[in-house]
N, C-alpha and C positions, 0 to 999 in steps of 0.2 A: 217675706213671711214664708214659713216652711209649708210643705205640702200637707193639706188638711186630711187627717185620717178618716173623718166622717163629717157629714153636714153639720155646721154650727158647732164643731168640736171645741173651738176656743171659748165660745160663749158657755157651752156646757161645763167645761173645766172651771171656768171662772165662777159660775154659779155654785158648782160643787165645792170650790175652795171657800166661798162665803159661808155656805151651810156647815161645812166641816169645822171652820174656825168658830162659828157660833156654838156648835156642840162642845168644842173644847172650852170655850168661855164658861159655859154652864158647869162643866166638870171642874174647872179651876175654881169657880165660885164655891162649889160644895167643898172642895179641898181647903180653900182659904178660911173656912169656918174654924178649922183646928190647926192647920199647918202655917207656920210663920212664912211671910212672903219671901224672905231670903232663901229659906230651905226649899220652898216651892220652886223658885227660880233656878236654884242649883240643880235640883233633880231634873227639871225640865231640860236644862241645857246639857247635863250629862247624858241623859237618855237620848236626846236628839243627836248629840255628837256620836254616840255609839251606833246610831242608825245611819247617819250621813257619812261617817268615815269609811265604812266598807263600800257604800254605794259610790263614793268618789273613786275608789279603786276599780270598781266594776265598770264604770262608764269610760274608762280609758286611762286610768292612772292619775296620780296627783301631779299638778303643775305648780305646787306651792313654792318650790325652789326657784322657779323662773319669774316669780312676781317681783316687780321693781320695788326697791326699798320704800319709795314714797307711797306707792300704792298699798304696800303691806302696812305701813304706818297708818294710812287713812282707814284701812279696813279694821285694824286692831282698835283704833280710837272709836270707829263706828260701832264695833261690837261692845265695847265698854259702855258707851253712851246708850246705844239702841237696844241692848239686851240686858246687861248687868244692871244699869241704873233704871232705864225706862220700864222694863218688865217688872222689876221689884216694886216700883211706885204704882205700876198698873195693878198689881195684885193688892197693894194697899188700898187703891181706889175701889177695887172690886169688893174688898172687905167692908169698906165704909158705906158705899153707895148701893150695892146690889147690882146684879147684871143689867137690870132695866135702865137705870140712870147711867151706868157705865157706858152702855151702848150709845147714849147721846153725847157724853163727854168726849169719847174717842173721835168724834167727827171733827174735833179741833185739829187733828193731825194734818188734814189737807190744808187747812188755813195756815198752820205754822210752816209747812213745807213751801207753800207759795210765797209767804212773806220772806222766809230765809233765802229762797232762790232769787227773789227780787233784790234783796240787800247784798248778798254775797256772790251770786252768779250772774247778776245783771239781767235776769229774765224779765220779760215785760209783764206788767200787772194790768189786767183788763177790768173793765167795769163789771162784767159778769162775775169775775172772781171776788171783787169787793162786795157785791150783793150777796154772794154765797157765804162769805165769812160773816157778814152781818146777820144773815139768817141763822147760822150756827150759834152765834153768841146769843141771839134772841131765844132760840130753842132751848139752850141750856138754862137760861134765866127763867123761862116759862116752866120747864119741867121740874127744876130744883125748888122753886118757890111754892111752899104750901103754908099758908098763914096759920093753920091750926097745929103746926109742929111745936113741940116743946123746945125750950132753949137748948137742951142737951142734944136733941135730934137735929136741930138746925146747925149746931156746931159740928156735929158728925158729918152732915152733908157738905158743909163748907170745907171741912178738912179733906173729904173725899174728892171734892172738885179741885182742890189745890193739888192733891196727889195726882189726879188725872191730868191736870194741866202740865205739871212737871214731867210726867211720863211722855205726853205727846210732844212737848217741846224737845225733850231729850232724843226721842226717836226721829223727829224731824231734822234736828241738827245732824244726827248720824247718817240720815239719807243724803243730805247735802254734802257731808264729808266724803261719802263713798261714791258719789255720783260719777266723778271722773274716772275712778278705778273700774267701774262696772263695764265700761267699753273695752277694757284691756284684760280683765281677769275673768276666767270661766265661772259660770253660775255656781257650781258645786264647790269650787275653791273658795269663792266669796262666802258661801254659807258656812263652810267649815272654819274659816278664819274668824268670822264674826262670832259664831257660837262658841268656838274655843276661847276666844278672847273674853267673852262674857262669862264663861265658866271660870276661867283663871282669876278674873277680877273679883269674883265672889268668894273665893277660897279663904282669904284673910279674915272674912267676917264669920267664918264657922270654926276658927281656931280658938283654943283656950276654953275656959269655963263658959263665957257667954255663948261661944259657938256651939258648945255641947247642948246648951239649953235650947238653942235654935233648932239644932238637928233632932232633938228629942221630940219635937212636935210632929215629926214624920211617923212616929209610932201610933198616931191616932187612927181613927176608923176610916179615914179618907185616903189611905195610901193608894188604893186602886184608882180613885178619881184623879190623883196626881199623875199616875203613869198613863192612863188613857187620855187625859187632857194633853199630856206631852206628846203622845203619839199622834192624836188628831190635829193638835194645834201646830206643832213644830215640824212634823214629818208629813202627814197627810195634806194639810192645808198649804204648806210650802210647795210641795210637789205639784199640786193641782194649780196653784197660783202661777208657777213657772210655765206649766203647760198652757194655761189660759193666755198668758202673755205671748207665748210662742205661736199660737194658732189663731189669734185675732188681733185687731188693732189695740194698741196700748190704752187708748182712751175708752174703748168698749170694755176691755177687761177691767180697768180701774173703776169704771162706773158700776159694773156688775159686782165687783168686790165690795163696794160700799153697801150692798144689800145685806152684808153680814151683820150690820148694826140692827137692821129690821129683824133678821132671823134671831139674833141674840135676845132682842126685846120680846119676841113671841115665845121663844123657848123658855125664857125666864118666867113668863106667866104660866106656861103649861107645866114645867118640871120643877121650878123653884117656888111656885105659888106666890110670886110677887104681885103686889097690888097693881091693878090696871085702872089708871085714872085718865080723865080727859086731858089733863095737862101733860101727862107722860106720852099719851098717844100723839097729841099735837107736837110735842117736843121731838119725838123720834122721826115723825114725818117731815117736819120743817128742817131738822138738822140733816137728814139724808138728802133732802132737796138742795139744801145749801152746799153740801159736799159735792153733789153732782154738778152744780153750777160752777164750783171752783174747778173741777176736773174738766168740764166742757169748755170753760173759759180759756184753757191752755191751748186749744186747737186754733 
């Protein structure tokens, strides 16, 4: 572990990353009210690449040319799955569910990563992890079920849950794909390749007449929310996440990062005026506890 710049620096950076990402989700939710998910994802990736590209040169130059072909292919595939596909469906889920329920659904991510690592990487699955996954599933069912919902509202929630599950499965597969390359490729090179791949993969969807209709949604009133969400979510939170991982144990950083779901839930109530129900409070607490059990079960 690197020399710590101040006491509990890693923990502080990890908490700051969680809070910064939560703020970005609230901004993205506001933007998603009028901006098409593909347009939102395209701007997010383009803006992020414009920030990370120069930073890559500032920290010592790009080593992209020295990346082995297999590692490059893995990172490109990871970017397409984890950024182009996953983030688009994540924005769709955000539209349908709102930030509060979204915060609960994204807890599926750790469960999918553990399951895929067990199947494809041969990693051991512990009882603690199984309990954690069961808690996450129970939390989603508890928070999503409201007997007084209309048929249309129930269908909207189910659609949002499906979008969220696809998003989390896609990003989990992308993590498993790039896991081997992470030990051989520099952090900023990894970020630029993944974000760039995600950006390029979205371009065909904004070509032609249908694409112009998608891009036209960017002219709405939430343009500033899109840019600030991109800055906080892809630049600020990513940098803080990397610093957190650098200055504390990975298990500690990962556990603190999971608090972003709680922060999203709280900020959604304060700034988006989403309903605060007993089911949702129970759901976010149980889902976060389940995610922490999955993480701690890897130790």
